[in-house]
C-alpha positions in Angstrom: 126.2 160.9 135.4 128.6 162.5 133.1 127.7 166.0 134.4 128.5 164.8 138.0 131.8 163.3 136.7 132.5 166.7 135.1 132.3 168.4 138.5 134.6 165.9 140.3 138.0 166.7 138.7 137.5 170.5 138.7 136.1 170.6 142.2 139.0 168.4 143.3 141.5 170.8 141.6 139.9 173.8 143.2 139.9 172.2 146.7 143.5 171.0 146.5 144.6 174.4 145.2 143.0 176.2 148.2 144.4 173.6 150.7 147.8 173.8 149.1 147.8 177.6 149.6 146.6 177.3 153.2 149.1 174.6 154.2 152.2 175.6 152.3 151.9 179.4 152.3 149.6 180.7 155.0 150.3 178.2 157.7 154.1 178.4 157.3 154.0 182.2 157.3 151.8 182.4 160.4 154.0 179.9 162.2 157.2 181.8 161.2 158.6 178.6 159.8 160.9 180.3 157.3 163.3 183.1 157.9 163.1 186.2 155.7 165.3 186.1 152.6 165.5 185.3 148.9 164.9 181.5 149.3 161.8 182.2 151.4 160.4 184.7 148.9 161.0 182.2 146.1 159.3 179.4 148.1 156.2 181.4 148.9 156.1 182.8 145.4 156.3 179.4 143.8 153.8 177.8 146.0 151.4 180.7 145.7 151.6 180.6 141.9 151.2 176.8 141.9 148.2 176.8 144.2 146.5 179.8 142.6 146.9 178.3 139.1 145.2 175.2 140.3 142.4 177.2 141.8 142.0 179.3 138.6 141.9 176.3 136.3 139.6 174.4 138.6 137.2 177.4 138.8 137.2 177.8 135.1 136.5 174.0 134.7 133.7 174.2 137.2 132.2 177.2 135.4 132.3 175.4 132.1 130.8 172.2 133.6 128.0 174.3 135.2 127.2 176.7 132.4 128.3 175.1 129.2 128.9 171.3 129.8 128.8 170.7 126.0 132.2 172.5 125.7 133.7 169.5 127.5 132.9 167.5 124.5 135.6 169.4 122.6 138.8 167.5 122.7 140.9 170.6 122.6 139.6 171.8 125.9 140.1 168.4 127.6 143.7 168.4 126.1 144.3 171.8 127.6 143.3 170.6 131.1 145.4 167.5 130.6 148.4 169.5 129.6 147.9 171.8 132.6 148.0 168.7 134.9 151.2 167.5 133.1 152.7 170.9 133.7 151.9 170.9 137.4 153.4 167.4 137.6 156.5 168.6 135.9 156.9 171.6 138.2 156.1 169.4 141.2 158.8 166.9 140.3 161.4 169.6 139.4 160.8 172.2 142.1 158.8 170.8 144.9 160.2 168.6 147.6 156.8 167.4 148.9 155.0 164.5 147.4 151.5 165.5 148.3 151.0 168.1 145.5 152.1 165.5 143.0 149.7 162.9 144.3 146.9 165.4 144.3 147.5 166.4 140.6 147.8 162.7 139.8 144.3 162.2 141.3 143.0 165.1 139.2 144.5 163.6 136.1 142.9 160.2 136.9 139.5 161.9 137.4 139.9 163.8 134.2 140.6 160.6 132.3 137.6 158.9 134.0 135.4 161.8 132.9 136.6 161.4 129.3 136.2 157.6 129.3 132.7 157.8 130.6 131.8 160.6 128.1 133.1 158.5 125.2 131.1 155.5 126.4 127.9 157.6 126.7 128.0 158.8 123.1 
């Protein structure tokens, strides 16, 4: 069960990163929602970096859960993923006007805590 719980937070993080990029960058660009200029460049750049960092960390977490699940027993790695989630929340509250990315990262953090709790109960 722990192995399945290890896939959930990182799969979720990868999914929300891809969806965030599609919705906030690709869809708005294709619809021509924003006029060209510095604010638009900053908007697309910030959302691209935010989404791609979620995808990258999610894929690394999935790779670790798939190939070396025992690494998730190391508290330093779990703290790294937790700090990444806190950083995304910080950037979300400071720079992002939308609430959905904050909710999604909160769900990732809850899934990560659930994974840790079930792992500590299993040992």
